[in-house]
C-alpha positions in Angstrom: 80.9 117.6 17.2 83.5 115.6 19.1 81.2 112.5 18.4 81.7 113.1 14.4 85.4 114.0 15.2 86.2 110.9 16.9 83.9 108.6 14.4 85.9 110.1 11.4 89.4 109.7 12.8 88.8 106.0 14.0 88.7 104.7 10.4 92.1 106.9 9.6 93.6 105.3 12.4 92.6 101.7 11.6 94.3 102.5 8.2 97.2 103.6 10.2 97.6 100.6 12.2 97.2 98.0 9.3 100.4 98.2 7.9 101.6 97.9 12.0 99.6 94.9 12.6 100.6 93.3 8.7 104.5 94.1 8.5 105.2 90.1 7.2 102.9 91.7 4.0 106.3 93.7 3.3 108.5 90.6 3.4 105.9 88.6 1.4 105.2 91.0 -1.8 109.5 91.4 -1.9 109.4 87.1 -2.0 106.8 87.6 -4.7 108.3 90.3 -7.0 111.7 88.5 -6.6 110.0 85.3 -7.1 108.3 86.7 -10.0 111.7 88.7 -11.1 113.6 85.2 -11.1 111.0 82.9 -13.3 110.1 85.8 -15.8 114.1 86.0 -16.2 114.6 82.3 -15.8 111.6 81.4 -18.6 113.0 84.0 -21.2 116.4 82.2 -20.8 115.3 78.6 -21.1 113.3 80.0 -24.6 116.3 82.0 -25.3 118.5 78.7 -25.1 116.0 76.4 -26.5 115.8 78.6 -29.6 119.6 78.9 -29.4 119.6 74.8 -29.1 117.6 74.5 -31.9 119.5 76.6 -33.9 122.1 74.6 -33.2 120.4 71.3 -33.7 119.8 72.6 -37.3 123.7 72.7 -37.7 124.2 69.2 -36.3 121.8 67.9 -38.4 123.1 69.7 -41.0 127.0 68.2 -40.3 125.7 64.4 -39.6 123.7 64.6 -43.3 126.8 66.1 -45.0 128.9 63.2 -43.6 126.2 60.6 -44.2 126.4 61.4 -47.8 130.1 61.3 -48.6 129.2 57.9 -46.9 127.2 56.3 -48.7 128.9 57.8 -51.7 132.1 55.6 -51.1 129.7 52.7 -50.4 128.9 53.4 -53.8 132.3 53.2 -55.0 132.4 49.6 -53.2 129.2 47.9 -55.3 130.4 49.7 -58.5 133.5 47.3 -58.1 131.8 44.6 -57.4 129.3 45.2 -60.2 133.1 45.7 -62.6 133.8 41.8 -61.3 130.3 40.8 -61.6 130.2 41.4 -65.0 133.5 39.8 -65.4 135.4 37.2 -63.8 139.2 38.0 -65.5 139.2 41.6 -65.4 143.0 42.3 -65.8 145.2 44.5 -64.0 144.9 47.1 -66.6 140.7 47.5 -66.6 140.7 47.4 -62.8 143.6 50.7 -63.6 141.0 51.7 -66.2 138.0 52.1 -64.0 139.6 53.8 -61.6 140.9 56.8 -63.4 137.4 57.2 -64.4 136.7 57.3 -61.2 138.2 60.3 -60.8 138.7 59.7 -56.9 141.2 62.7 -55.5 138.7 65.0 -57.3 135.0 63.1 -56.3 136.5 61.1 -53.3 138.6 63.5 -51.2 139.6 60.8 -48.2 139.7 57.7 -50.0 143.3 56.7 -50.2 142.6 53.7 -52.3 140.5 51.2 -54.0 141.6 47.8 -54.2 141.2 44.0 -55.3 142.2 41.0 -53.4 142.0 37.4 -54.6 141.1 34.6 -52.1 143.8 32.3 -52.7 144.1 28.6 -50.8 147.3 28.1 -49.6 147.7 25.0 -52.5 148.3 27.6 -55.0 149.8 29.9 -53.1 153.1 29.7 -55.1 151.5 29.7 -58.6 149.7 32.9 -57.4 152.7 34.5 -57.0 154.5 33.4 -60.1 151.3 34.6 -62.2 151.8 38.1 -60.8 155.5 38.0 -60.8 155.0 37.4 -64.6 153.3 39.8 -65.1 154.7 42.8 -67.7 152.4 45.8 -67.9 153.9 49.7 -67.7 151.3 49.1 -64.5 153.7 46.7 -62.3 157.1 47.8 -64.5 159.6 49.3 -61.5 157.3 47.7 -58.3 159.4 45.5 -56.0 159.1 41.9 -56.6 155.6 40.9 -55.8 155.1 38.2 -52.5 152.3 38.1 -50.2 153.3 39.4 -46.7 153.8 39.2 -43.7 155.5 35.4 -44.5 153.9 32.2 -43.2 152.3 29.7 -43.8 148.2 30.3 -42.9 145.1 27.8 -44.6 144.2 30.3 -47.3 145.1 34.0 -47.9 143.2 37.6 -48.9 146.1 39.1 -51.2 146.3 42.9 -51.9 146.3 42.6 -56.0 144.7 45.2 -57.9 145.8 48.5 -55.9 144.9 52.2 -57.5 146.5 54.8 -57.0 149.6 52.3 -56.6 152.2 55.6 -55.7 152.4 55.3 -52.3 150.3 52.4 -51.1 153.1 50.2 -52.6 154.1 49.2 -49.1 150.4 47.4 -49.0 150.6 45.3 -52.5 150.1 41.9 -51.6 149.6 42.4 -48.2 147.4 38.8 -47.5 144.4 41.0 -45.1 144.0 37.7 -43.7 147.0 37.9 -41.5 145.6 40.5 -38.8 142.6 39.8 -36.6 141.5 42.8 -37.4 141.4 43.2 -41.3 140.1 39.6 -41.0 137.0 40.2 -39.0 135.9 42.4 -41.6 136.7 40.5 -44.7 134.5 37.3 -42.8 131.8 39.8 -42.3 131.5 41.0 -45.8 132.1 37.3 -46.9 129.4 35.8 -45.2 126.6 39.3 -44.9 127.5 39.9 -48.3 127.1 43.7 -47.7 130.0 46.3 -46.9 132.0 45.7 -43.6 134.0 48.5 -41.8 136.6 48.4 -39.4 137.8 51.7 -38.5 140.7 53.1 -36.1 143.2 51.3 -38.6 146.6 52.8 -39.3 148.0 51.5 -42.8 150.9 50.5 -44.1 151.9 53.4 -45.5 151.5 55.5 -42.5 153.1 53.3 -40.2 155.2 56.6 -38.7 152.1 58.4 -38.7 149.1 58.8 -36.0 146.3 58.7 -39.0 143.2 57.0 -38.3 141.8 55.5 -41.5 138.5 53.2 -42.3 138.6 50.2 -44.3 135.4 49.0 -46.0 135.4 45.6 -47.5 132.7 44.4 -50.1 132.7 40.6 -51.2 132.5 39.6 -55.3 131.2 36.0 -55.7 131.6 33.2 -58.8 128.3 33.9 -60.9 127.9 37.4 -59.8 124.7 39.0 -57.1 125.3 37.5 -53.5 124.2 34.1 -52.9 121.2 33.4 -50.7 122.7 31.9 -48.3 125.5 32.2 -45.3 127.0 28.7 -46.8 126.5 29.8 -50.7 128.6 32.7 -49.9 131.1 31.3 -48.2 131.8 28.4 -50.7 131.3 30.8 -53.9 133.4 33.5 -52.8 136.1 34.2 -54.8 137.8 37.9 -53.9 137.4 41.3 -52.1 136.4 44.7 -53.3 137.8 47.6 -50.9 138.4 50.9 -50.0 139.9 52.9 -46.8 139.3 56.1 -46.2 141.2 58.9 -44.0 138.5 59.9 -41.8 140.4 63.7 -41.2 140.8 63.9 -45.0 137.2 63.1 -45.3 135.9 65.3 -42.8 137.7 68.2 -44.0 136.5 67.9 -47.6 133.3 67.7 -46.5 132.7 70.1 -44.1 133.9 73.7 -43.7 136.1 75.7 -42.3 133.2 77.6 -41.0 131.7 75.2 -39.7 134.6 73.6 -37.8 135.6 77.0 -36.9 131.7 77.7 -34.6 131.3 74.0 -33.6 133.9 71.1 -32.1 133.0 67.3 -34.0 133.8 64.2 -32.7 133.5 60.9 -34.5 133.2 57.4 -32.6 133.0 53.8 -33.9 130.0 53.4 -31.4 130.2 49.4 -31.6 128.3 47.7 -28.8 128.0 51.5 -26.8 124.2 52.4 -26.1 122.5 55.3 -28.1 124.7 58.7 -26.7 127.3 56.9 -24.9 130.1 58.9 -26.6 132.5 57.0 -24.2 132.0 53.4 -24.9 133.4 53.7 -28.5 136.5 54.5 -30.2 137.4 57.8 -31.1 138.3 58.3 -34.8 138.3 61.9 -35.1 138.3 65.2 -33.8 138.4 68.1 -35.1 140.2 69.9 -32.1 143.2 67.8 -32.4 142.7 67.2 -36.3 146.5 69.5 -36.7 148.9 72.1 -35.5 146.0 74.8 -36.2 142.3 72.6 -35.4 140.0 74.8 -33.6 139.9 75.3 -29.8 138.2 72.2 -27.7 135.1 73.8 -27.2 134.1 74.8 -23.7 132.8 72.3 -21.0 129.8 74.9 -20.6 128.9 74.6 -24.0 128.3 70.8 -23.6 124.6 71.1 -22.9 124.2 71.8 -26.7 126.0 69.1 -27.8 124.0 67.0 -30.3 125.1 63.2 -31.1 124.1 61.5 -33.9 124.2 58.1 -35.6 125.6 56.7 -38.8 125.7 53.6 -40.2 129.0 52.6 -41.8 128.6 49.7 -43.0 127.7 46.4 -41.0 129.2 49.6 -37.9 128.0 52.5 -36.4 129.5 56.0 -36.0 128.9 57.8 -33.3 129.2 61.7 -34.1 129.1 64.5 -30.6 129.2 67.7 -32.4 129.9 70.3 -29.5 129.9 74.0 -29.6 132.7 76.2 -29.6 131.1 79.7 -28.9 128.0 80.5 -26.9 124.8 79.8 -29.6 123.1 82.7 -27.3 123.8 85.7 -29.4 124.5 89.2 -27.6 121.0 90.5 -28.2 119.5 87.5 -26.6 121.9 88.2 -23.8 121.2 92.1 -23.2 117.2 91.1 -23.6 117.6 88.3 -20.2 119.3 91.3 -18.5 117.3 93.9 -19.5 114.3 91.2 -18.1 116.1 90.9 -15.0 117.5 94.5 -14.5 113.8 96.0 -15.0 112.2 93.0 -12.7 114.3 93.8 -9.5 114.0 98.0 -10.0 109.7 97.2 -9.6 110.4 94.8 -6.6 113.1 97.2 -4.5 110.2 100.2 -5.1 107.4 97.9 -3.8 109.7 97.1 -0.6 110.4 100.8 -0.3 107.2 102.0 -1.1 105.8 99.0 1.7 108.8 100.0 4.3 108.0 103.8 4.3 104.4 102.9 5.8 105.5 99.6 8.0 106.2 101.1 11.4 106.0 98.5 13.6 106.1 94.7 13.6 102.7 92.3 14.3 103.2 90.7 18.0 99.6 89.1 16.7 101.3 87.3 13.7 104.1 86.0 15.8 101.4 84.3 18.7 99.4 83.1 15.6 102.4 81.3 14.3 103.8 79.8 18.2 99.7 78.5 18.1 99.9 77.1 14.5 103.7 75.3 15.5 101.7 74.0 19.4 98.9 72.7 16.6 100.4 70.8 14.4 103.3 69.1 17.1 100.2 68.9 18.9 99.1 66.6 15.5 101.9 64.9 15.1 102.3 63.5 18.4 98.8 62.2 18.4 99.2 60.8 15.2 102.1 59.1 16.4 100.5 57.6 20.0 97.8 56.6 17.1 100.7 54.3 15.7 102.4 51.6 15.2 105.9 52.9 14.3 106.9 49.4 12.3 104.2 49.0 10.3 102.5 52.2 9.9 99.2 50.5 11.5 97.0 52.0 14.2 98.6 50.4 17.3 96.5 48.7 20.4 96.1 51.4 22.6 94.3 53.4 19.9 92.2 50.3 18.7 90.8 48.9 21.8 89.6 52.8 22.6 88.0 53.4 18.7 86.3 50.0 19.0 84.7 50.6 22.9 82.7 53.6 21.1 82.4 51.5 17.6 80.7 49.1 19.6 78.6 51.1 21.6 77.0 52.9 17.9 76.2 49.7 16.5 74.2 48.7 19.7 72.8 51.9 19.2 71.9 50.9 15.9 71.4 47.7 15.6 74.7 47.6 13.3 76.6 44.4 13.3 80.8 44.4 13.7 83.2 41.8 13.0 86.7 41.2 14.8 89.6 39.2 12.5 92.3 38.6 14.9 95.2 36.7 12.9 98.6 35.4 14.3 102.1 34.8 12.0 102.7 31.1 12.5 106.2 30.1 13.8 107.1 33.8 13.7 109.9 32.7 15.5 111.8 30.9 12.5 111.9 34.3 11.0 113.9 35.8 13.2 115.9 33.3 14.2 117.2 32.0 10.9 117.3 35.7 9.4 117.8 38.3 11.9 114.9 40.2 13.6 115.4 42.8 10.1 113.7 39.9 8.3 110.8 39.1 10.9 110.4 43.1 10.6 110.1 43.1 6.7 107.7 40.2 7.2 105.4 41.9 9.5 105.3 45.2 7.3 104.5 44.0 4.5 101.8 41.5 5.8 100.4 45.1 7.2 100.5 46.1 3.4 98.4 43.0 3.2 96.2 44.0 5.6 96.2 47.7 4.2 95.1 46.9 0.5 92.0 44.5 1.7 90.8 46.6 4.2 87.6 48.7 3.4 87.6 52.2 4.1 85.7 52.0 7.3 87.5 49.1 8.7 90.6 49.4 11.2 93.5 47.6 10.7 96.4 47.1 13.3 99.5 45.6 15.7 97.7 43.9 17.9 100.7 42.7 19.8 104.4 41.2 18.5 102.9 39.0 15.6 99.4 39.3 15.7 97.0 41.7 14.0 93.5 42.8 15.1 91.2 43.9 12.2 87.6 45.1 13.3 84.8 45.7 10.5 81.6 48.2 11.1 79.1 47.0 10.0 80.2 43.3 8.0 78.0 40.1 9.4 79.9 37.2 10.9 80.2 35.1 7.1 81.2 38.1 5.3 84.2 38.5 8.3 85.0 34.6 7.4 85.1 35.5 3.6 87.5 39.0 3.9 89.6 36.0 6.5 90.3 33.6 4.4 91.0 36.4 1.2 93.8 37.6 3.7 94.9 34.6 4.6 95.0 33.6 0.4 97.1 37.2 -0.2 99.3 36.5 2.5 100.4 32.9 1.5 100.9 34.8 -2.0 104.1 36.8 -0.1 107.3 35.9 -2.1 109.8 37.7 0.3 113.5 37.9 0.5 116.1 39.4 2.8 119.7 39.8 1.8 119.3 37.5 -1.8 118.2 34.9 0.6 114.4 33.9 0.6 112.6 33.5 3.3 110.0 31.2 2.7 106.1 30.7 2.8 104.1 33.2 5.6 101.2 32.0 6.8 98.7 33.3 9.1 96.2 31.5 11.2 93.1 33.5 12.1 90.2 34.1 14.6 86.8 35.4 13.9 84.5 36.6 16.0 80.9 39.1 15.2 78.4 41.3 17.1 75.7 40.3 17.9 76.1 36.8 17.1 78.9 35.9 19.3 79.7 38.5 22.3 78.0 42.3 23.5 80.6 43.8 24.9 84.6 44.8 23.2 86.7 42.6 25.3 84.3 39.5 25.4 84.2 40.0 21.3 88.2 39.8 20.9 88.0 37.5 23.7 85.9 35.1 21.2 88.0 36.1 18.4 91.0 35.0 20.3 90.0 31.6 21.0 89.0 31.1 17.4 92.7 32.0 17.1 93.6 29.9 19.1 91.7 26.6 17.7 92.9 27.7 14.1 96.8 27.1 15.7 95.7 23.7 17.1 93.8 22.3 14.1 97.5 23.1 12.2 97.9 26.8 11.4 97.3 28.0 8.5 93.3 28.5 8.3 90.2 30.3 9.2 88.1 29.5 12.4 84.9 31.1 12.8 84.1 31.2 16.7 81.8 28.5 18.2 81.5 28.7 21.7 82.1 25.2 22.0 85.9 24.9 23.5 85.8 25.5 27.5 89.0 26.7 29.2 90.2 28.7 26.8 92.9 30.9 27.2 92.3 35.2 28.2 94.7 37.1 26.7 92.3 40.1 26.4 
C-alpha cells in the first residue's frame, strides 16, 4: 500500500518541480505577451494612421485639383486673348476694353489683377510709337499721365505694355518695357520661342511696390498671320506682341479654397524650378497659408508633417510644388480611444499571465544557467576554431589549416584512386603595390584576388592564403589537364581586375601559376606542393603572367615547402 502511495505521489512531485526548473518560462511568457501587446497596438495604430493618411490624401488631391483647374482657367483667358489678336492685327484699345469687360475678371477670375497686350517695338520706332499712343483721344486714355516707354534708356527692342485692363491701380505699369527687367524678359523670350504660355513667379508688381505680395506673370506670344509658326526662327521673325495676365497667388488661393479647408490644412506653394520631386526647399516660396494675413491659421505642428502630401502642378512652362500638411491630428478621437483600449487590454492580460506563472514558480533552475554557460562556451570554441582556420585579411583558409586538410584529403584520394590537383599562384611584382601606393593598396589587391578565387572555386575546392602574396587552391577529384584549365581561368580573371585606391588606378594585376597533380607528379602532400611550387617558379622564370604545369625536368629547384 505504501508503494502504491509513493507511485501516486511521484508524478505530483515531478509536477511541483517543473516550474522550479523552468522559472525563465514566466519571463518568456511575459516577454511574448508584452511583444504581442506592442505588436497588436502598433499594427492597429499603423492601420489607423494609414486610414487617416488616405483620408487626408483625398483632401490634398482635391486641393491640388482645385488649384490646377483655376490655373487652367487663367491659361484659357490668355488663349482667348491671342484668338482676339489672331482674328485682327488692328485690335483697338476700345475693342480690348470691351473684351475684358465681357470676361468679368473680378467675378470669374479672382486673383487676376489685370490682362494686357504688349507691342513689340524696335528701337527705330520708339519715338513714333510713343507719339502714336499720345495721339489717342478716346475716353479710356483721358486723364492718364503722358505715355512714355519706361524705364528710360536705349535698348535694341522694347516689349511695351500698351493695353491694360483694368487700368485703375495698374496705371503705374502703363508703358512698362518688359525687356528692361531680366525676370520679365525671360518670360517674354520663352513665350515667344515656344508659342506656349510662360510663367514667372515671385514677382512684385509696380502697384505693389510698397507691399510684400507675390504675383505670377503669365505670357503668351502673338504672331503675324495667326497661329503658332512651326520653327523657332519663324516665331522670332513673325512675333509682334504679347498677351499676358498677372495673378496674385494669395488672392487666387483665398478664392479657390474654402476657409474650412485652410483651417484644417496648411498650404505652401513653391515654384519648383529645377528642384527634384518632393524637395520643397529647393524652390521659391510663393504662398504660405500660415503667413497670408493677420488672421492666418497657425503653422501646422511638426508631428503632423508625416501626413503631408506634395503635388506638382504645371503653370505655363514652370511647375508649382504644393505642400499640404494637416493642422490637426488626422486620427480621430474614436480611433485614438480604440488604440488605448487595445493597449490596456493586452497589458492587463500580460500582467495576469505573469502573476499566475509567478505564483507557481518558486525557484530558479540551475540547469538552465549551466546549459547557457555550455552554449556560450560552445559558441566561443566555434568562434576560436573558425579564427584558427581563417586568414584575417582575405577570409580564405590559412596555411596551417590547408596543410592539415590536404594531408587527410590526399590519404582519401590514395585509398579511392582519385586524382587531386594543387594550384600555387603568386602575385607578380606585388612589392610594387606596397611601395608605390601603400600597404592598404597591397591589402586591397590581396582581398580582391581572394574574391576571384572564391568565385571560381567549386564547392569541394579549398582556397587558401599560403604566404604573403602566395595562394594555394586544392582541387579534389580534378585531373591535371582540368586543373591547368582552371588555373588559366584564374589567371585571366585576375588580369581583368581594375583596382583603384584613393582615386588612383593601381594598374594591372597579373599572377604566375604553377600546377601539379596526384598521382601524376607526386604521391605525398609535401611532395605535391613542392612540385606545384617548382612549376610556379618556372612560370616566374619564363616571364610571369602565365600558367606552367609541373614537368619534372628542372633540377635543383628551391624548396619552400
